[in-house]
LUMDO-104392 format. One line per field, with one value per residue: residue number from 1; residue in three letters; x, y, z of N, C-alpha, C in turn. Coordinates in steps of 0.2 Angstrom, whole numbers, plus 2048, in hexadecimal, padded with zeros to 3 digits. Layout:
i <- (NUM; ...)
aa <- (ALA; ...)
n_c1 <- (X; ...)
n_c2 <- (Y; ...)
n_c3 <- (Z; ...)
ca_c1 <- (X; ...)
ca_c2 <- (Y; ...)
ca_c3 <- (Z; ...)
c_c1 <- (X; ...)
c_c2 <- (Y; ...)
c_c3 <- (Z; ...)
# end
This chain:
i <- (1; 2; 3; 4; 5; 6; 7; 8; 9; 10; 11; 12; 13; 14; 15; 16; 17; 18; 19; 20; 21; 22; 23; 24; 25; 26; 27; 28; 29; 30; 31; 32; 33; 34; 35; 36; 37; 38; 39; 40; 41; 42; 43; 44; 45; 46; 47; 48; 49; 50; 51; 52; 53; 54; 55; 56; 57; 58; 59; 60; 61; 62; 63; 64; 65; 66; 67; 68; 69; 70; 71; 72; 73; 74; 75; 76; 77; 78; 79; 80; 81; 82; 83; 84; 85; 86; 87; 88; 89; 90; 91; 92; 93; 94; 95; 96; 97; 98; 99; 100; 101; 102; 103; 104; 105; 106; 107; 108; 109; 110; 111; 112; 113; 114; 115; 116; 117; 118; 119; 120; 121; 122; 123; 124; 125; 126; 127; 128; 129; 130; 131; 132; 133; 134; 135; 136; 137; 138; 139; 140; 141; 142; 143; 144; 145; 146; 147; 148; 149; 150; 151; 152; 153; 154; 155; 156; 157; 158; 159; 160; 161; 162; 163; 164; 165; 166; 167; 168; 169; 170; 171; 172; 173; 174; 175; 176; 177; 178; 179; 180; 181; 182; 183; 184; 185; 186; 187; 188; 189; 190; 191; 192; 193; 194; 195; 196; 197; 198; 199; 200; 201; 202; 203; 204; 205; 206; 207; 208; 209; 210; 211; 212; 213; 214; 215; 216; 217; 218; 219; 220; 221; 222; 223; 224; 225; 226; 227; 228; 229; 230; 231; 232; 233; 234; 235; 236; 237; 238; 239; 240; 241; 242; 243; 244; 245; 246; 247; 248; 249; 250; 251; 252; 253; 254; 255; 256; 257; 258; 259; 260; 261; 262; 263; 264; 265)
aa <- (MET; THR; THR; LYS; ILE; LYS; THR; CYS; PHE; VAL; ILE; MET; PRO; ILE; SER; ASP; GLN; GLU; GLY; TYR; GLU; LYS; GLY; HIS; PHE; ARG; ARG; VAL; TYR; ASP; HIS; ILE; ILE; LYS; PRO; ALA; CYS; GLU; ASN; ALA; GLY; PHE; GLU; PRO; ILE; ARG; ALA; ASP; ASP; GLU; VAL; LYS; THR; ASN; TYR; ILE; VAL; LEU; ASP; ILE; ILE; THR; LYS; ILE; LEU; GLU; SER; ASP; ILE; VAL; ILE; CYS; ASP; LEU; SER; ALA; LYS; ASN; PRO; ASN; VAL; LEU; TYR; GLU; LEU; GLY; LEU; ARG; GLN; ALA; PHE; ASN; LYS; LYS; ALA; LEU; LEU; ILE; LYS; ASP; LEU; LYS; THR; ASP; ARG; ILE; PHE; ASP; ILE; GLN; GLY; LEU; ARG; THR; ILE; ASP; TYR; ASN; GLU; SER; LEU; ARG; VAL; ASP; SER; VAL; GLN; LYS; ASP; ILE; VAL; SER; VAL; SER; LYS; SER; LEU; LYS; GLU; THR; HIS; GLU; ALA; LYS; ASP; GLU; GLU; VAL; ASN; SER; ILE; ILE; GLN; LEU; LEU; ALA; ILE; LYS; PRO; ALA; THR; LEU; SER; GLU; SER; VAL; ASN; LEU; SER; ASN; GLU; THR; SER; VAL; ILE; LEU; ARG; ALA; ILE; LYS; GLU; ILE; GLN; ASN; ARG; ILE; THR; SER; ILE; GLU; ARG; ASN; GLY; ASN; HIS; HIS; ASP; ASP; ILE; PRO; LEU; ASN; GLU; GLN; PHE; LEU; ILE; LYS; SER; LYS; ILE; PHE; THR; ILE; ASN; ASN; THR; ILE; TRP; HIS; GLY; ASP; LYS; GLN; LEU; GLY; ILE; LEU; LYS; ASP; VAL; GLN; PRO; ASP; LYS; LEU; ILE; LEU; LYS; THR; ASN; ASN; ASN; GLU; VAL; ILE; SER; ILE; SER; LYS; ASP; ALA; ASP; PHE; PHE; ASP; GLU; LEU; VAL; SER; ASP; ASP; LEU; PRO; PHE)
n_c1 <- (830; 82C; 82D; 830; 82A; 830; 82F; 82A; 829; 81E; 822; 81A; 811; 801; 7F5; 7EC; 7F6; 7FB; 7FB; 7F7; 7ED; 7DD; 7E0; 7EB; 7F7; 7F4; 7F1; 7FC; 804; 7FB; 7FE; 80B; 814; 80F; 80E; 81C; 821; 81C; 821; 82F; 82E; 82B; 821; 813; 811; 808; 804; 7F6; 7F0; 7E9; 7DD; 7DB; 7D3; 7DF; 7EA; 7F9; 807; 812; 810; 812; 820; 828; 826; 82C; 837; 83B; 838; 83D; 842; 83F; 834; 838; 82D; 830; 829; 821; 827; 821; 820; 820; 824; 82F; 834; 831; 83A; 846; 848; 84B; 854; 85D; 863; 867; 862; 85B; 853; 84A; 84B; 83D; 837; 82B; 82E; 828; 82E; 83A; 84A; 84F; 85A; 862; 863; 86A; 873; 86F; 86A; 85C; 84B; 843; 833; 823; 816; 80B; 805; 803; 7FD; 80B; 814; 811; 816; 824; 828; 825; 82D; 83B; 83B; 83A; 842; 84C; 84A; 84E; 85C; 85F; 85A; 863; 870; 881; 883; 88C; 889; 87D; 86E; 86E; 86F; 877; 882; 88A; 88C; 895; 892; 890; 880; 872; 86C; 861; 85E; 860; 854; 845; 842; 835; 82D; 820; 818; 819; 816; 806; 804; 806; 7FC; 7F1; 7F3; 7F2; 7E6; 7DC; 7E1; 7DC; 7CC; 7CB; 7CE; 7C4; 7BB; 7BD; 7BB; 7AE; 7A1; 794; 792; 786; 782; 781; 787; 795; 7A6; 7B3; 7AC; 79C; 795; 789; 783; 77C; 76F; 76F; 774; 786; 795; 7A4; 7AD; 7A4; 799; 795; 786; 77D; 76D; 76B; 77A; 789; 795; 7A1; 7AE; 7A8; 7B6; 7B7; 7B0; 7AB; 7A7; 7A1; 7A1; 7A3; 7AF; 7B5; 7BB; 7BE; 7B9; 7C3; 7CE; 7CF; 7CD; 7C0; 7B4; 7A5; 798; 78E; 787; 782; 777; 773; 774; 76E; 767; 76F; 777; 77C; 783; 784; 77C; 76F; 762)
n_c2 <- (882; 871; 869; 858; 84E; 843; 834; 827; 818; 80E; 801; 7F4; 7EA; 7E6; 7E0; 7DC; 7D9; 7CA; 7CC; 7DB; 7E9; 7E8; 7F2; 7F8; 7FA; 801; 810; 811; 815; 81E; 82A; 82B; 825; 829; 83A; 83C; 838; 842; 84F; 84E; 850; 845; 83C; 832; 823; 812; 801; 7FF; 80C; 811; 807; 7FB; 7EF; 7E9; 7EB; 7E4; 7D9; 7DD; 7EB; 7ED; 7EA; 7F2; 7FE; 7FA; 7FC; 808; 812; 822; 820; 816; 811; 805; 7FD; 7F2; 7ED; 7E1; 7D4; 7CF; 7C6; 7C9; 7D7; 7D6; 7CE; 7D8; 7E2; 7DA; 7DC; 7EA; 7EB; 7E1; 7EB; 7F3; 800; 80F; 80E; 80F; 809; 803; 800; 7FB; 7FC; 7F1; 7E6; 7DA; 7DD; 7D6; 7CB; 7C7; 7D4; 7DE; 7E4; 7F1; 800; 806; 80D; 810; 811; 816; 80A; 80B; 818; 825; 836; 83D; 834; 832; 83F; 842; 837; 839; 844; 83D; 833; 83A; 842; 836; 834; 83D; 83D; 830; 831; 839; 835; 830; 822; 819; 81A; 813; 80B; 7FC; 7EB; 7E8; 7EF; 7EA; 7DF; 7E0; 7DE; 7DC; 7E6; 7E1; 7E4; 7ED; 7EB; 7F6; 7F8; 7EC; 7E3; 7DD; 7D0; 7CF; 7C4; 7C2; 7CC; 7CB; 7C1; 7C5; 7CF; 7C8; 7C0; 7C9; 7CC; 7C2; 7C0; 7CC; 7C8; 7BD; 7C3; 7CC; 7C4; 7BA; 7C2; 7C8; 7BC; 7BC; 7C1; 7C6; 7BF; 7C5; 7D1; 7DB; 7D9; 7DF; 7EC; 7ED; 7E7; 7DB; 7DA; 7D6; 7D7; 7E3; 7EE; 7F4; 800; 801; 80F; 818; 823; 822; 824; 827; 82B; 83B; 83C; 83E; 830; 82B; 825; 816; 80A; 7FD; 7EC; 7E0; 7D1; 7D2; 7E1; 7F1; 7FC; 80B; 81B; 82A; 83C; 843; 83B; 830; 81C; 813; 806; 7FD; 7F4; 7E7; 7E5; 7ED; 7FA; 804; 800; 7F9; 805; 80E; 815; 812; 81D; 82A; 834; 837; 835)
n_c3 <- (7B7; 7BF; 7CC; 7D1; 7D9; 7E8; 7EC; 7FA; 7FC; 805; 810; 81A; 823; 81F; 822; 82F; 83E; 849; 85B; 85B; 85A; 852; 840; 843; 83D; 833; 83A; 83F; 832; 82F; 839; 83C; 833; 826; 829; 82D; 820; 818; 81E; 81B; 80D; 804; 7FB; 801; 800; 7FF; 7FF; 7FE; 7FB; 7F1; 7EA; 7E1; 7D6; 7CE; 7D3; 7D4; 7D6; 7D0; 7CE; 7DC; 7DD; 7D3; 7DB; 7E7; 7E0; 7D9; 7E0; 7E9; 7F6; 804; 812; 81D; 826; 835; 83E; 846; 83E; 831; 824; 818; 816; 819; 80C; 804; 808; 808; 7F7; 7F5; 7FC; 7F6; 7EA; 7F0; 7F1; 7FB; 80A; 818; 828; 834; 843; 850; 862; 867; 860; 85E; 858; 849; 844; 839; 832; 83E; 83D; 836; 837; 83F; 842; 850; 857; 863; 863; 86B; 866; 86C; 86F; 872; 870; 862; 85B; 85E; 857; 84A; 844; 849; 841; 833; 834; 830; 826; 81D; 81F; 81B; 80E; 809; 80B; 805; 7F9; 7FD; 80B; 80B; 814; 814; 811; 807; 807; 815; 813; 809; 7FC; 7E8; 7E2; 7DC; 7CB; 7C0; 7AE; 7A4; 798; 792; 786; 782; 777; 76A; 76E; 77A; 781; 77D; 783; 791; 793; 793; 79D; 7A6; 7A6; 7AA; 7B8; 7BB; 7B8; 7C0; 7CD; 7CD; 7CD; 7DB; 7E5; 7E4; 7E4; 7E0; 7D3; 7C5; 7B5; 7AC; 7B1; 7AD; 7AF; 7BB; 7BA; 7BE; 7CC; 7D6; 7E6; 7F3; 7EB; 7E8; 7DA; 7D6; 7D0; 7CC; 7CD; 7D0; 7D6; 7E8; 7EF; 800; 802; 801; 805; 7FF; 7FF; 7FA; 7ED; 7E5; 7E5; 7E7; 7E8; 7F4; 7F9; 805; 806; 803; 7FA; 7FD; 7F8; 7FD; 7FB; 803; 800; 808; 80D; 80D; 815; 812; 819; 816; 81E; 824; 82C; 822; 816; 80A; 807; 800; 7F1; 7E0; 7D7; 7CC; 7CF; 7DD; 7DC)
ca_c1 <- (832; 828; 831; 830; 827; 833; 829; 82B; 824; 820; 822; 818; 809; 7FB; 7EF; 7EE; 7FA; 7FA; 7FF; 7F5; 7E5; 7DB; 7E0; 7F0; 7FC; 7F1; 7F3; 803; 806; 7F8; 7FF; 811; 817; 80D; 811; 823; 825; 81B; 825; 836; 82D; 829; 819; 815; 80F; 806; 801; 7EE; 7F1; 7E4; 7D9; 7D8; 7D5; 7E5; 7F0; 7FC; 80D; 816; 811; 817; 827; 82A; 825; 833; 840; 83B; 837; 842; 844; 83B; 836; 835; 82A; 831; 825; 81C; 82C; 81E; 825; 81D; 826; 837; 835; 831; 841; 84C; 848; 84B; 85D; 860; 864; 86D; 85F; 85C; 84F; 84B; 846; 83B; 832; 829; 831; 828; 830; 83F; 84F; 84E; 860; 864; 863; 868; 877; 86D; 867; 856; 849; 83C; 82D; 81E; 810; 805; 803; 801; 7FE; 810; 81A; 812; 81A; 82A; 82A; 825; 832; 840; 839; 837; 84C; 850; 849; 851; 863; 861; 85B; 869; 874; 885; 880; 88F; 886; 875; 86D; 86E; 872; 87E; 88A; 88A; 88E; 89B; 890; 88E; 879; 86C; 86B; 85B; 861; 85B; 84E; 845; 83E; 830; 829; 817; 814; 81B; 811; 800; 802; 806; 7F5; 7EE; 7F2; 7EF; 7DD; 7DA; 7E3; 7D6; 7C8; 7CB; 7CD; 7BC; 7B5; 7BD; 7B6; 7A7; 79F; 78E; 791; 780; 785; 781; 78C; 79C; 7AB; 7B6; 7A8; 796; 795; 787; 785; 774; 769; 771; 77B; 78C; 797; 7A9; 7AF; 79D; 797; 78F; 783; 777; 768; 76E; 780; 78D; 798; 7A8; 7AC; 7AC; 7BB; 7B9; 7AC; 7B1; 7A2; 79E; 7A1; 7A5; 7B7; 7B6; 7C0; 7BB; 7BB; 7C9; 7D4; 7CF; 7CB; 7BA; 7B1; 79F; 799; 78A; 782; 782; 771; 770; 779; 766; 765; 775; 775; 783; 781; 787; 776; 76F; 75E)
ca_c2 <- (87B; 86E; 863; 850; 84D; 840; 82E; 824; 811; 809; 7FA; 7F2; 7E7; 7EA; 7DF; 7DD; 7D2; 7C6; 7D1; 7E1; 7EA; 7EA; 7F7; 7FB; 7FD; 806; 815; 813; 817; 824; 82E; 82C; 825; 82F; 840; 83C; 839; 849; 854; 84B; 852; 840; 83A; 82A; 81C; 80B; 7FD; 7FF; 813; 811; 801; 7F9; 7E9; 7E7; 7ED; 7DD; 7D8; 7E1; 7F2; 7F0; 7E8; 7F8; 805; 7FA; 7FD; 80E; 818; 826; 81E; 811; 80E; 7FF; 7FB; 7EB; 7E9; 7D6; 7D0; 7CD; 7C4; 7CC; 7DD; 7D2; 7CB; 7DE; 7E6; 7D8; 7DF; 7EF; 7EB; 7E0; 7EE; 7F9; 805; 811; 80C; 812; 805; 807; 7FB; 7FE; 7FB; 7EC; 7E2; 7DA; 7DF; 7CF; 7C8; 7C8; 7DA; 7E2; 7EB; 7F6; 806; 806; 816; 80D; 813; 811; 807; 80E; 81D; 82A; 83A; 840; 830; 832; 846; 83F; 831; 83A; 846; 837; 82F; 83D; 842; 830; 831; 842; 83D; 829; 831; 83F; 832; 82E; 81C; 815; 81B; 810; 807; 7F7; 7E5; 7E5; 7F1; 7E8; 7D7; 7E3; 7D8; 7DF; 7E4; 7DF; 7EA; 7EB; 7EE; 800; 7F7; 7E7; 7E5; 7D9; 7CF; 7D0; 7BF; 7C1; 7D4; 7C8; 7BA; 7C9; 7D3; 7C3; 7BD; 7CF; 7CC; 7BD; 7C3; 7D1; 7C5; 7B8; 7C6; 7CC; 7BB; 7B7; 7C7; 7C5; 7B5; 7BD; 7C4; 7C4; 7BB; 7CD; 7D7; 7DC; 7D7; 7E5; 7F1; 7EA; 7E2; 7DA; 7DB; 7D7; 7DB; 7EA; 7EF; 7F9; 802; 804; 817; 81B; 828; 81F; 827; 827; 830; 843; 840; 83C; 82B; 82B; 823; 80F; 807; 7F4; 7EA; 7DA; 7CC; 7D3; 7E8; 7F5; 7FF; 812; 821; 831; 843; 843; 833; 82A; 817; 811; 803; 7FF; 7ED; 7E4; 7E4; 7F4; 7FC; 807; 7FD; 7FC; 80D; 80E; 814; 810; 81F; 832; 83A; 834; 833)
ca_c3 <- (7B9; 7C3; 7D1; 7CF; 7DF; 7EA; 7EF; 7FD; 7FD; 80D; 810; 820; 825; 81B; 823; 836; 840; 850; 860; 857; 859; 849; 83E; 847; 838; 82F; 840; 83E; 82C; 82F; 83F; 83D; 82D; 822; 82A; 82B; 81A; 815; 821; 818; 808; 801; 7FA; 805; 7F8; 803; 7FA; 7FF; 7FB; 7EC; 7EC; 7DA; 7D4; 7CA; 7D6; 7D2; 7DB; 7CB; 7CF; 7E4; 7DB; 7D2; 7E0; 7E9; 7DD; 7D5; 7E6; 7EB; 7FC; 805; 818; 81E; 830; 834; 844; 847; 83C; 82C; 81D; 810; 818; 818; 807; 800; 808; 802; 7F0; 7F4; 7FC; 7EF; 7E6; 7F2; 7F2; 802; 80B; 81E; 82C; 83B; 847; 857; 868; 86B; 85E; 860; 852; 845; 846; 831; 831; 844; 83C; 831; 83A; 840; 847; 855; 858; 867; 862; 86F; 863; 871; 86B; 874; 86B; 85C; 85B; 85F; 852; 846; 847; 849; 839; 82F; 834; 833; 81F; 81B; 81F; 817; 808; 806; 80C; 7FF; 7F7; 7FF; 811; 80C; 81A; 812; 813; 802; 80A; 818; 811; 802; 7F6; 7E3; 7E4; 7D6; 7C7; 7BB; 7A8; 79F; 794; 792; 780; 780; 770; 76C; 770; 782; 780; 77F; 78A; 799; 794; 794; 7A6; 7AE; 7A6; 7AD; 7BE; 7BD; 7BA; 7C4; 7D3; 7D0; 7D0; 7E2; 7E9; 7E3; 7E1; 7DF; 7CD; 7C1; 7B0; 7A6; 7B3; 7AB; 7B5; 7BC; 7B9; 7C2; 7D2; 7D8; 7ED; 7F5; 7E7; 7E4; 7D5; 7D9; 7CB; 7CE; 7CE; 7CE; 7DE; 7ED; 7F4; 806; 802; 7FD; 804; 7FA; 801; 7F6; 7E6; 7E5; 7E3; 7E6; 7EA; 7F4; 7FC; 80B; 809; 7FD; 7FC; 7F9; 7F8; 800; 7F9; 806; 7FD; 80D; 809; 812; 812; 815; 819; 812; 821; 827; 82B; 81C; 810; 805; 805; 7FB; 7EA; 7DE; 7D2; 7CD; 7D1; 7E2; 7DB)
c_c1 <- (82E; 82D; 82E; 82E; 82B; 82D; 82E; 826; 826; 81C; 821; 813; 805; 7F4; 7F1; 7F3; 7F9; 7FE; 7FC; 7EF; 7E4; 7DD; 7E7; 7F5; 7FB; 7F1; 7FB; 807; 801; 7FB; 804; 815; 816; 80F; 818; 825; 822; 820; 82D; 834; 82D; 821; 818; 811; 80F; 803; 7FC; 7EC; 7E8; 7E3; 7D5; 7D9; 7DB; 7ED; 7F5; 803; 812; 817; 814; 820; 82B; 82A; 82B; 838; 841; 83A; 83D; 844; 83F; 83C; 830; 834; 82D; 82B; 821; 821; 827; 822; 824; 823; 82E; 838; 835; 839; 847; 84C; 84B; 852; 860; 865; 867; 869; 85C; 855; 850; 846; 846; 839; 82F; 82E; 830; 82B; 837; 844; 850; 858; 863; 867; 863; 86E; 875; 869; 85E; 852; 842; 837; 827; 819; 80B; 7FF; 800; 800; 808; 816; 819; 816; 821; 82C; 82A; 82C; 839; 83F; 83C; 841; 84E; 84F; 84D; 858; 865; 861; 861; 871; 878; 882; 886; 88C; 87E; 874; 869; 871; 878; 884; 88C; 88F; 895; 89A; 88E; 885; 877; 86C; 865; 85F; 85C; 855; 84F; 83F; 83B; 82E; 821; 815; 813; 814; 809; 800; 803; 801; 7F1; 7ED; 7F0; 7E7; 7DB; 7DA; 7DB; 7CF; 7C8; 7CB; 7C8; 7B9; 7B6; 7BC; 7AF; 7A4; 797; 78D; 78B; 784; 786; 784; 793; 7A3; 7B0; 7B3; 7A0; 799; 78D; 785; 77D; 76F; 76A; 778; 780; 791; 79D; 7AB; 7A7; 79C; 792; 78C; 77D; 773; 76B; 776; 784; 794; 7A1; 7A7; 7AD; 7B2; 7BD; 7B3; 7AE; 7A7; 79E; 79D; 7A4; 7AA; 7B4; 7B9; 7BA; 7BC; 7C4; 7CF; 7D3; 7CC; 7C6; 7B7; 7AA; 79C; 791; 785; 780; 77B; 76E; 773; 773; 766; 769; 774; 77B; 782; 785; 781; 772; 767; 75A)
c_c2 <- (876; 868; 85E; 850; 844; 839; 82C; 81F; 80E; 803; 7F8; 7EE; 7EC; 7E8; 7DC; 7D7; 7D1; 7CC; 7D9; 7E2; 7EA; 7EF; 7FA; 7FE; 801; 80F; 815; 816; 81F; 82B; 82E; 82A; 82B; 836; 843; 83C; 83F; 84E; 854; 84E; 84C; 840; 833; 826; 815; 808; 7FD; 807; 813; 808; 800; 7F2; 7E7; 7E9; 7E9; 7DF; 7DE; 7E7; 7F2; 7EF; 7F1; 7FE; 804; 7FD; 804; 814; 81C; 825; 819; 812; 807; 7FF; 7F2; 7E7; 7E2; 7D3; 7CD; 7CA; 7C6; 7D4; 7DB; 7D3; 7D2; 7E2; 7E2; 7DC; 7E5; 7EF; 7E8; 7E3; 7F5; 800; 808; 810; 80E; 80D; 807; 801; 7FE; 7FA; 7F5; 7E4; 7E2; 7DA; 7D8; 7D0; 7C9; 7CF; 7DF; 7E5; 7F0; 7FA; 807; 80A; 80F; 813; 812; 810; 808; 813; 822; 82E; 83D; 83E; 832; 83A; 843; 839; 833; 841; 843; 834; 834; 842; 83D; 832; 838; 83E; 836; 82B; 836; 83C; 830; 825; 818; 813; 817; 80C; 800; 7F1; 7E4; 7E8; 7EE; 7E4; 7D8; 7DF; 7DE; 7DE; 7E2; 7E6; 7E8; 7F0; 7F2; 7FD; 7F0; 7E8; 7DC; 7D7; 7CE; 7CB; 7C1; 7C8; 7CF; 7C6; 7C0; 7CD; 7CF; 7C0; 7C4; 7D0; 7C9; 7BD; 7C7; 7CD; 7BF; 7BD; 7C9; 7C7; 7BB; 7BD; 7C9; 7C1; 7B5; 7C0; 7C2; 7C4; 7C1; 7D2; 7D7; 7DB; 7DE; 7EA; 7F2; 7E6; 7E1; 7D8; 7DB; 7DA; 7E0; 7EB; 7F5; 7F8; 804; 80A; 81A; 81D; 823; 824; 825; 82C; 836; 842; 83B; 836; 82C; 824; 81A; 80E; 7FF; 7F0; 7E1; 7D6; 7CF; 7DC; 7EA; 7F9; 806; 817; 827; 837; 844; 83E; 82F; 824; 813; 80B; 801; 7F7; 7ED; 7E4; 7E8; 7F6; 7FE; 803; 7FE; 7FF; 810; 80F; 816; 815; 827; 837; 834; 833; 831)
c_c3 <- (7BE; 7C5; 7D1; 7D8; 7E3; 7EE; 7F2; 7FE; 805; 80E; 817; 821; 822; 820; 82D; 83A; 848; 857; 85F; 85A; 853; 847; 841; 843; 833; 833; 83E; 839; 82C; 833; 83E; 836; 827; 822; 829; 825; 816; 819; 81F; 811; 803; 801; 7FC; 7FF; 800; 7FF; 7F8; 7FE; 7F8; 7EC; 7E3; 7DA; 7D2; 7CD; 7D7; 7D7; 7D7; 7CE; 7D7; 7E3; 7D9; 7D6; 7E3; 7E7; 7DB; 7D9; 7E8; 7F0; 7FE; 80C; 818; 826; 830; 83A; 842; 843; 835; 827; 818; 811; 815; 812; 803; 801; 805; 7FC; 7F3; 7F6; 7FA; 7EB; 7E8; 7F2; 7FB; 804; 814; 824; 834; 83D; 84C; 85C; 86A; 866; 85C; 85A; 84F; 843; 840; 831; 838; 843; 83A; 837; 83A; 847; 84B; 857; 85D; 864; 865; 86A; 866; 86D; 86B; 86E; 866; 85A; 85A; 858; 84D; 841; 847; 842; 833; 82C; 831; 828; 81A; 819; 81A; 80F; 803; 808; 805; 7FE; 7F9; 808; 811; 810; 816; 814; 80E; 806; 811; 819; 809; 7FD; 7EF; 7E4; 7DB; 7D1; 7C2; 7B3; 7A5; 79B; 793; 78B; 781; 77A; 76F; 76E; 778; 785; 783; 785; 791; 798; 795; 79B; 7AA; 7AA; 7A9; 7B5; 7C0; 7BD; 7BF; 7CD; 7D5; 7D2; 7DB; 7E7; 7E9; 7E0; 7DF; 7D8; 7C8; 7B9; 7AC; 7AA; 7B1; 7B0; 7B5; 7BA; 7BE; 7C6; 7D5; 7DF; 7EF; 7F1; 7E4; 7DD; 7D7; 7D3; 7CC; 7CB; 7CD; 7D6; 7E0; 7EF; 7FC; 806; 7FF; 7FF; 800; 800; 801; 7F0; 7E7; 7E2; 7E1; 7EA; 7EC; 7F7; 801; 80B; 803; 7FF; 7F9; 7FC; 7F8; 7FC; 7FC; 804; 803; 80A; 80F; 810; 815; 813; 818; 816; 827; 825; 825; 816; 80B; 803; 801; 7F3; 7E6; 7D7; 7D1; 7CD; 7D8; 7E1; 7D2)
# end
């Protein structure tokens, strides 16, 4: 019998934040949150783990509501983070709140338990923080419903609910599919303003007079760099064999030597 993998959706700043070094929160995820999730028996999921042109708000909301548990990093008091936490809290679902030592406690939710970690990411502090977050993640997941770390519990109000099923009319389904297709096309145009008229959207892209195809292998000579997942006006986004997401700037010295093909010759 196959055991269902428990999932932990991670709500945290994705882009760089004022007062923090570039890439800081990606390092927090890689060095503290992700190991802590895995140690506690959860599969961590962050919004940018999979680079997809059609990764839309609906996908994020679904993961916020359906994941077994959520970790929310309140560091930097990011408004998007607080909004996503509000969605999870509205349904009184389990969430572990964490923040770095430099961030003050948020007044509106200061009654909720929060785990602090050291934003310096020193080796000695990282190991302690992994253990602390992992332990709290297990305790939060195993807590009884009436012990959920939630503003709903503090205010003693009735949580929001989702109906068991939503039936869409044929007309509504057609409209939603059309909206999604339009969104995909707009995203492609916004991310690369240099499309050639003959290049199908969402499939091939033209950058610096070179054609790149999504999901093709990118080579530099005989070295395989990774699978192309997205193209932006100034860079390529690749996923390596180790499932790492990397970017290659069009200004890189070797950019003109790249090949988008399953064969390097």
